[in-house]
C-alpha positions as CSV (number, residue, x, y, z in Angstrom):
1,X,-25.0,126.4,-66.9
2,X,-25.8,129.7,-66.1
3,X,-28.3,128.8,-63.4
4,X,-25.3,127.1,-62.2
5,X,-22.7,129.7,-61.8
6,X,-25.9,131.4,-60.0
7,X,-26.6,129.1,-57.5
8,X,-21.9,129.4,-56.3
9,X,-21.7,132.8,-54.6
10,X,-25.6,132.0,-52.9
11,X,-24.3,128.2,-51.7
12,X,-20.9,130.2,-50.5
13,X,-23.4,133.0,-48.4
14,X,-25.3,130.2,-47.3
15,X,-21.3,128.8,-45.9
16,X,-20.5,131.8,-44.7
17,X,-23.7,132.5,-42.9
18,X,-23.9,128.6,-41.1
19,X,-20.8,129.3,-40.2
20,X,-20.9,132.5,-38.3
21,X,-23.6,131.4,-36.6
22,X,-22.0,128.7,-35.1
23,X,-19.3,131.3,-33.9
24,X,-22.0,133.0,-32.5
25,X,-23.9,130.3,-31.0
26,X,-20.0,128.9,-29.9
27,X,-19.1,133.0,-28.8
28,X,-22.2,132.8,-26.9
29,X,-21.1,130.0,-25.1
30,X,-18.4,130.8,-23.8
31,X,-18.8,134.5,-22.7
32,X,-22.1,132.2,-20.5
33,X,-19.4,130.1,-18.9
34,X,-16.5,132.5,-18.0
35,X,-20.2,134.6,-16.4
36,X,-20.5,132.3,-14.3
37,X,-17.1,131.9,-14.1
38,X,-17.0,135.4,-12.9
39,X,-19.4,135.4,-10.4
40,X,-19.0,131.8,-8.9
41,X,-15.0,133.6,-8.3
42,X,-15.9,137.4,-7.3
43,X,-19.0,137.9,-6.7
44,X,-21.6,135.2,-4.6
45,X,-20.9,131.6,-4.2
46,X,-22.5,128.8,-1.1
47,X,-21.6,127.3,1.8
48,X,-22.6,125.0,4.0
49,X,-22.0,124.8,7.9
50,X,-20.8,121.0,8.9
51,X,-19.8,121.4,12.6
52,X,-21.1,124.1,15.8
53,X,-18.1,125.9,16.2
54,X,-20.3,129.5,15.4
55,X,-23.5,128.9,17.4
56,X,-25.9,129.8,18.6
57,X,-25.3,132.4,15.0
58,X,-24.7,130.2,12.7
59,X,-26.2,126.8,13.3
60,X,-25.2,123.3,12.3
61,X,-26.9,122.4,8.8
62,X,-27.1,126.5,7.8
63,X,-26.3,126.5,4.2
64,X,-25.2,130.7,3.1
65,X,-24.3,132.3,0.3
66,X,-20.9,134.6,0.7
67,X,-19.2,136.7,-1.0
68,X,-16.0,136.9,-2.3
69,X,-15.9,140.3,-3.6
70,X,-13.3,142.3,-3.0
71,X,-12.1,139.2,-0.2
72,X,-9.9,137.3,-3.0
73,X,-11.0,136.5,-6.5
74,X,-11.9,132.2,-6.2
75,X,-10.8,129.8,-9.1
76,X,-13.7,128.2,-9.2
77,X,-13.9,123.7,-8.4
78,X,-10.0,125.1,-7.0
79,X,-7.9,125.8,-4.2
80,X,-6.8,128.7,-5.5
81,X,-7.6,132.4,-4.9
82,X,-5.7,135.0,-5.7
83,X,-6.1,138.7,-2.5
84,X,-7.9,140.9,-2.8
85,X,-8.5,145.3,-1.7
86,X,-10.0,145.2,1.2
87,X,-9.9,143.9,4.0
88,X,-12.3,142.7,6.9
89,X,-13.1,144.1,10.2
90,X,-13.1,143.9,13.9
91,X,-16.2,141.2,15.0
92,X,-16.9,140.6,11.7
93,X,-17.6,136.8,11.0
94,X,-15.5,135.6,7.5
95,X,-14.8,132.1,5.3
96,X,-10.6,131.2,5.4
97,X,-9.2,128.4,4.4
98,X,-7.8,126.6,7.2
99,X,-3.6,127.7,8.0
100,X,-3.1,124.5,9.0
101,X,-3.4,122.0,6.0
102,X,-4.3,125.1,3.2
103,X,-7.6,123.6,1.9
104,X,-9.6,123.1,4.7
105,X,-12.4,125.8,4.8
106,X,-13.4,127.6,8.1
107,X,-15.8,129.9,9.3
108,X,-14.9,131.6,12.3
109,X,-15.4,135.7,13.9
110,X,-12.6,138.0,13.8
111,X,-11.3,139.5,16.7
112,X,-8.6,141.8,16.7
113,X,-6.5,142.8,13.8
114,X,-3.1,144.0,12.7
115,X,-2.3,145.9,15.7
116,X,-4.6,144.9,18.2
117,X,-4.2,143.2,21.7
118,X,-6.2,140.5,22.7
119,X,-6.3,139.1,26.3
120,X,-9.5,137.1,27.5
121,X,-9.8,136.9,31.4
122,X,-12.8,133.9,32.9
123,X,-14.1,134.2,29.5
124,X,-13.7,137.9,29.0
125,X,-12.2,139.1,25.9
126,X,-10.8,142.8,25.9
127,X,-9.3,144.1,22.8
128,X,-6.7,147.0,23.8
129,X,-7.6,147.1,26.7
130,X,-10.8,147.0,26.3
131,X,-14.7,145.1,27.2
132,X,-15.3,143.9,24.0
133,X,-19.2,143.1,23.7
134,X,-19.7,139.8,23.0
135,X,-23.2,139.5,23.1
136,X,-23.4,136.5,20.2
137,X,-21.5,134.2,22.6
138,X,-22.2,131.3,23.7
139,X,-20.2,129.3,26.6
140,X,-20.5,127.1,29.7
141,X,-20.5,129.1,33.0
142,X,-18.4,126.1,34.0
143,X,-15.6,126.8,31.7
144,X,-14.5,130.3,33.0
145,X,-11.9,129.4,35.0
146,X,-10.3,126.9,32.7
147,X,-7.1,128.0,30.1
148,X,-9.8,127.6,27.2
149,X,-11.0,131.0,28.7
150,X,-8.2,132.6,29.6
151,X,-5.9,133.4,27.0
152,X,-2.5,133.2,26.8
153,X,-1.8,131.5,30.0
154,X,0.0,133.4,33.1
155,X,3.8,132.4,33.3
156,X,4.6,129.1,32.9
157,X,0.6,127.9,33.0
158,X,0.1,125.6,30.3
159,X,-3.4,126.2,27.4
160,X,-4.3,122.6,26.5
161,X,-4.2,121.6,22.4
162,X,-2.0,124.3,21.0
163,X,-0.6,122.9,18.0
164,X,3.5,122.7,18.5
165,X,5.1,125.5,15.9
166,X,2.1,127.6,17.8
167,X,3.6,127.0,21.5
168,X,7.3,127.8,20.5
169,X,6.1,130.8,18.6
170,X,2.9,132.5,21.3
171,X,5.2,133.8,23.7
172,X,6.3,136.2,20.4
173,X,4.2,137.5,20.1
174,X,3.0,138.0,24.1
175,X,3.5,141.8,25.5
176,X,2.1,142.9,29.0
177,X,-0.3,139.5,29.1
178,X,-2.2,140.3,26.1
179,X,-0.6,138.5,22.4
180,X,-0.5,141.8,19.3
181,X,-1.8,140.6,16.8
182,X,1.5,141.0,14.0
183,X,1.2,143.2,10.3
184,X,-1.3,141.2,7.9
185,X,-2.9,138.9,10.6
186,X,-6.1,138.1,11.8
187,X,-6.9,136.3,15.1
188,X,-10.3,135.1,14.5
189,X,-12.4,132.3,17.0
190,X,-15.7,130.5,16.7
191,X,-19.0,131.6,18.8
192,X,-19.8,128.5,20.4
193,X,-16.3,129.0,23.1
194,X,-16.3,125.8,24.3
195,X,-17.5,123.6,20.6
196,X,-14.3,126.0,18.5
197,X,-10.9,125.3,17.1
198,X,-9.0,129.1,15.9
199,X,-6.6,130.8,16.7
200,X,-6.2,129.7,20.8
201,X,-4.8,126.3,19.4
202,X,-3.0,127.4,16.2
203,X,-2.1,131.2,15.9
204,X,-3.0,133.8,13.6
205,X,-4.8,134.1,9.9
206,X,-2.2,135.2,7.0
207,X,-4.9,137.9,5.3
208,X,-4.1,135.9,1.7
209,X,-6.6,133.0,4.6
210,X,-9.0,135.2,4.0
211,X,-11.4,134.9,0.6
212,X,-15.0,135.5,1.9
213,X,-18.1,137.4,4.4
214,X,-21.4,135.3,4.6
215,X,-24.4,137.3,3.7
216,X,-27.8,135.1,4.2
217,X,-28.8,132.4,5.0
218,X,-30.6,129.9,2.2
219,X,-32.2,127.1,3.7
220,X,-31.2,125.6,7.3
221,X,-31.9,121.9,8.1
222,X,-32.3,120.2,11.3
223,X,-30.5,117.1,10.4
224,X,-31.9,114.4,12.5
225,X,-28.8,112.5,12.1
226,X,-26.5,115.5,12.8
227,X,-23.5,116.9,12.7
228,X,-22.4,113.5,10.5
229,X,-24.9,114.4,7.5
230,X,-23.1,117.1,6.9
231,X,-19.0,116.1,7.0
232,X,-17.8,115.5,3.5
233,X,-17.8,112.3,2.3
234,X,-21.5,111.9,3.4
235,X,-22.6,112.5,0.3
236,X,-26.3,109.8,-0.5
237,X,-27.2,110.4,3.3
238,X,-27.3,114.4,2.6
239,X,-29.4,113.1,-0.8
240,X,-31.2,111.7,1.5
241,X,-31.7,114.5,3.9
242,X,-32.5,117.1,0.4
243,X,-34.8,115.0,-0.6
244,X,-36.7,114.1,3.0
245,X,-37.8,117.6,3.7
246,X,-40.3,117.1,1.1
247,X,-41.7,113.5,4.0
248,X,-41.2,116.2,6.3
249,X,-40.9,120.2,5.9
250,X,-40.3,120.0,10.3
251,X,-37.4,119.7,9.7
252,X,-36.2,122.5,8.0
253,X,-35.8,126.2,10.6
254,X,-38.0,128.5,8.4
255,X,-37.5,131.0,10.5
256,X,-33.8,131.3,9.3
257,X,-33.9,131.5,6.2
258,X,-33.5,134.7,5.0
259,X,-31.7,136.0,7.6
260,X,-28.7,138.3,7.4
261,X,-25.1,137.7,8.4
């Protein structure tokens, strides 16, 4: 009887110890998940490039580490972004949420910051009347005289491909033949000027849409299938491409790995 009475405190102690272990385990997993969400949402994320709009700076099949730190607090696996304190600089590469549909992520280069006057003549970009040095640009010499390489259009000129909203509001931002970037907005373009759907076509990017900047390339694959394999909805083909590099390692652009952007 005495032994039974002594065992009760021991049983209670064991039960209390087990409860503490379970709570510690739960707390550890919750802390780990919160840490992962913080890293994913505020420090580093991965992105892959499905199109050639930034060639030759960034190629189709490049896989990048990007950092939202200071630009936006992103809620992982959602489209929610909270703008933070950092603002992009001119000629900086940024990740942005498309102003057209509010869901697709784009990668472009900032050409104009708030207050800048932008004009393109025969493919040459002028910012505030000064020619912008752009050694990274890929362009077709045959297009130098086209509306694509002369922006904004002179007089009643027609600029092919403008969205109706941008075509209607563009004159409001024109001054002395240049486009003036309004407060809290940015003018962006792709480095591959002949294959980039950008601010020339759909207008300015609100600051709240800029969510990250790329850090470096961690993988680059020259898929024989071309751009299609990297487009959304092609997970099967993409998995085959990843597996194929073990058989055909030459498809990896080894010299591009860990290249800073």
